[in-house]
N, C-alpha and C positions, 0 to 999 in steps of 0.2 A: 281766469279763474279756474282750476281743476278739481277734479273730484271723482274719488274710487269709490266704488259699491262693490259690496259682497252680500251672499245670502241673508246676513244678519241684518243689514242697514235697508234690505228693502221690505222689512216687513210693516207695513202699513204705507207703503210706496201708492201714489197713485199719479199715475204718471200720464250839291251838285254844283258843279263849281262856281265859286264868284272868285274872280282871279286879283281883285282889286281890294286890298286889306284896308284902306281907307274908308272912311264911312262912302255911300253911295252916292254921286255927285247931284243924281236924282231922287231925294228921299222920301218924296211923297208926301202928299197931304190928306190926312183921314179927315173925316167931318168935325166940326167947330175948331178947325186951326192947330190942332194938333200937327206935328211935326215928328216925322219917323228917320232915324238913321241907322243903317245896317253898317256894324263894326266888327272885328273880329273881338272873341271873349278877353283875347290877351290884352288888347287896348283899352279895356275899362282900367281906369285910376281908381284912389282910393275913394273919392267921393262918391264915384257909382257903385263903389259895392259897400257903403255906410248905408245909401238910399235902398241896395239890393236886401240887405240883412234887416232894415227898418221893415220893408215891406214884408218879409217870409215872418218876422217877430209878431207882425201887427194880425197874422190871419191864421186862424185854425186851419182855413185849406192848402197851407202851403208848410204843414208841421213835417210833409214825407221828407227824409232825405235826401231825395233826388232834386227839390228846392233849395237847398242849402248853397251857400256859395263856395263851401269848401267842394262839392261834388261839383258843381257846375265850372268853377276854375280849373279844377283837374281835367274832367271829361273835355270843356274848352280847348286844353292843352293837344290833347290827344287824339279825340276824333275826328275824322279826315271831314275839313271843308265846314268848319264848325265857325258859326255865326251868332249874334245876337241883335235883335232890333230893337234899339234903345227909344222909347217916344215919349218925347216933348212937349209939355203944354204951360202956356203961361211960365216960362222960365225956369220951369224945375221938371225933372224926369217924373212922368206918371207910371210908367211901366217898364219893364223889360220882356223879351219874348226869345229865349235862346231857340236855335235849330240849327241843322245841319242841313247843307245843300246837296241833291244827289239830280242831277241834269236838270229838267225845268222844277223839281218836284223839292218841298223843303219838307222835313222830316223833323221829331222831337231831336233834341241835343244827344246825342249817343244814341240813339236807335241804333238796334233793338233791345239795349239793356235798361235804357229809361223806363221802369213801368209806369209811371205817373209824368206829366208834365202839362205845361199852359204857363199865360202871363204870370209873371211876378209882378205884382202890385199890390198897392192897398187895397185891404178888406173892403168891399163894395164896388171897386173899379170895373168896369165893363172895356174889354179891348177888344176891337174891331180887328179879325183875323185877316179878313179878305183884304182891308190897308195894308197889314204886314206883308202879306202876299205880295200886293203892287211896289210897295216899297223895294220888297227882294227881288222882284221880277220873276217872280214865280209862277209858273202855269197852276200848281195844285200844292196843297197842303196835307199830307197823310198823317192822320192821328190815331194814337193805338190805346191811351189811358190819359184823355184830355179831361183835366178839371176845370169843368166846364163854367166853374164858379165865377171865374176871371176873364170867361170871354163871353160875346154875344152870344144868343139863343142859336144853337148846331141840331144840326140831323144826323143822327147819328146811331149805331147801336149800344145800347145802356147795358153798362158793366157796373158790377158792386165793389166795393175793395172790401177784403174780409180782414178785420181787426181782433186781435184777443186784447182785452182789456186788463193790464195787470198793474193799475194803478191801486188797488186796494190790495196790494200783497198777493202772491202765488195760493195761499191755502184758500183765500176766497174765491180767486179764479178756478182753483182745483173744484173745490165745491160745486158752485155753478154749473161747471163743465158735467160733471158727474151727475148732479140733476138731469141735466138734458140728454146725457148721452151714456147713461150708467153700464150698460152693454158693452158697448165698444170699449170702455176705459178699462174695465174688470177685466176683458179680452187681453189686453195691451199690460197689465200687471200679471198676468199669466205668462205671456211672452218674456218681461224681464226677468221673472223668478227661471223660468226655462234656462236663458241664456245664461244665467249664472251657476245653475244646476250642470250646464251641459261644457261651459267652456270656462268657468273660472269668473275671476274677479274683472269687474267692466270700467274702465275708466273713461269719464268724459271731463273735456278740457274746453272753454270757451272761447279760448283764443290761441290757436294751433296753427300759424301760417306755413308751418314747415309741408302741411297737409294739402297745400295748393295743386303740386302738380298730380297728386293724386286723384285727387276731386276732379282737375281738368282732363286727364286721362279717361275716367269714368263718364263725364258727361260726354264728351266726344262718340265714346262707344255708343252712348246710348243712346245718341241722334243719328248715329250710322243703323242701329238695331231699329229705331222706330222709322226712320226715311224722312227724320225730320232736318232740315238745312244746319249743316255744323256753323253756328255762329263764331265759333272760335278760330274757324280755316283762316280768317283773314288778318289774324294777326293784332290790329289795332283794340281788339276787344278784350284781348289777353294783358296787354300790355296796360290797359284803365284797371282792369281786375289786380294786377298786380302793384299798380302805382298806389292804390288805396290800401293795400296792407301795408304798404311801409308809412301811411301818416297816423303812427302811433298817437303822437300828441294833440292832432287835430280832434276838435267836436264830431267831425264826420269822418268816418275812416271805414274800411273795410274788415272784416273778422270773420275767422272760419272756426267754427265748432265742431267738436269732433269725438266719436267714439273708438275706443281701440280696446282690445283684449292681449295680453302679454306683449302690447306694443304693435301688434299689428291692426291697421285701419278697418273697422268694419263699417263707418259711416261718417261722411262730412257734410256741412252746410255753410256757404258763405253768405254773409248777412251783411246790410247796411247799416251802420248804427251813424245816429245824429242825435247827440244830447240824450233825452228820455226815451228815446224810440229805436226801435230794432225793426228792419224791413229785411225778412225773409227772402232768400235769391236764388242761389242755386246749390239744390240737395243731389247727394248722391251715398250709394250705399254698394255693399257688396252683395254679389246675386247669391253667394254663399251661405249667406246668414237672412235668407229672405224670410224663412219661416219663422223669425223672431221679430220682425217688424222694425228692424233696425233704426229706420230714417223716423218711425212716428217716436220712437224711445228717445231717440236724441232731441227730436224737436220738443219732446216733454222736458228733459234735463237742460236744456237752451233755457226756453220759459223760466225754469225754476231758478237756474244760475241767475237769468236777467233781470228777475224781480228782485233777487237778493243784492243786486247793483244799483238799484234803484230806477229800472227802466219802468217807465207807465203803460209803454202799450209793444206789442209787435203785429207787423202789418205782413198779412200773407201774399199779399197783391190780389188781383181781382178775382172771383168766383170764377167757377167753370171745373175745378178740378173738384170731386166729391168729398175729398177729406179734408178739404180745409172746413165744412160747417161743424167739424167737432171741435175745433178749437178754436173757431175765431167767428164774428156775426158782423152783417153786412152791417155796412157804417152810409160812406158816401158814395154818389154816382158818378160815374166815368164816361166817356163816350169814344167811341171808335169810329171811325169815319176815313172820308176824304172831302177836300175843299177844292174847288169852287166845285158845286155840284150842277148847276145848270136843272137837267133834270139826272139824280145820281140813279147809281145803280139799285140803291137803297130804296129812292122814292118811288122807280119804276116798279120795283118787287111790289113794294105795299101795296099798288093799283092793282095785281095779278087776283085771279080766285085765291081765296085761302091756302089750299093744299098745294097748289103749284108754287105760289108765293113763298111759303115756307121754305122748300126743297130748292130754290133758286138762292134764296137769301143765306141757309147754311152754305151750299157751292160759293156764294160770290166772297163770303165772308172767309172761307178757307183759303180761297184763290189768293183774294187780296192780302190775306196774313202773310202765306206763301211768298208772295212777289214783293210784300213790303219788307220780310226778315233780309232776303237777299239783297234789295238795293239797300237797306240801310249798310251792312255787313261792306258790301262789295262799293267804293267810290268812283270805280272807272270801268266801261263799259265791256272790257275783256271780263272782267270776272263776274260782271252779271250775266254774261253770256256763258261763260262758263258755266256756272250756279244753276242758272236756268236749264241749262242741257243735262246735266245731272240729276235735277229734282225730275224734268219732263221721263229721264229717263229710269230711275228710279221706280214712277209712279207705273209706269210699261213694266219693268219686271216684278212688278207685284200684283198687276191685274194677270200676268200671265203663269204669277207662281199659285197653284196650288194651295189652300190654307192660309195664303200670306193675308195680313191685315189691310 
């Protein structure tokens, strides 16, 4: 869906490796007689995918595009060392736990791209992730957005998902956001009018796959400028995003919304779409237009056009970035942490004096996230070592450079 705006139309607008592809010979036996087999995702047959889809359809906790079979099939083909633990009980499948292997650690399937993850099971089913780890012969399980409703109680850092409710239509959503953040959105209305005044007509497109290379280049430049790990340097992450864009007829697919002026790209955002739910994923905008808040204007128009398509919600991912509070409300809780704990860093920190514990907690989370990004992207040790050395070098440069962040 495309849209053109001019000054008149703006009036009133508010804006690690498993080498055997067969089931593990020693599947592991969790409590109560369940049986776990670890297989490649590509080896799942029609009956398994039917069970998968039934689980997703039965549980609102699994409504995110990241749990859909369409996403997990493709991620399972492309993410290095992707596997799935299939839990059987009483002659039937009780749950699936997709993951990827990195050394002796298991991580969410297609991490670091997959924002939400966890067991795929019927509503109310509890899955023992330590039993899954034993079956996968893993020493640890790193999770970053674990939907804990499908797993045994775990300790970790709690984060909240930020979701925009479009189920009552865009006008109702707009009215609600204006009531809560009037000054913010009035400022964006003025920015939109200024953009048209200074540069002419603005074109918005909800599905613009030709913008992929531009978006990727801007994201990678942003990672370099901010000292973040470039999650697209490893190659397979780019391949996954490209493949999802090709799924034109699938209920689960990638889509890029764009803002252009006279054909020139000003902003773009890659989102993951599944049925009536949109998940904002990778935004980028041209620094030359920063004064007009192009990313915000594109987000508002994406929400508006998506609502006209019948989408019921738009997920902004987990909290953390301050801007999300203007568009969305906190909904579900997800967990970030590592199993097994023994005495985990989080547990140890919690027992320290409050001031010291809080400081170490922030450091532990930051270091853990950086290491998790590197190992998720790089399936082989040379790549991990190179990325880690680059990260350390960047940290050293920033400490030695006056005024650096």
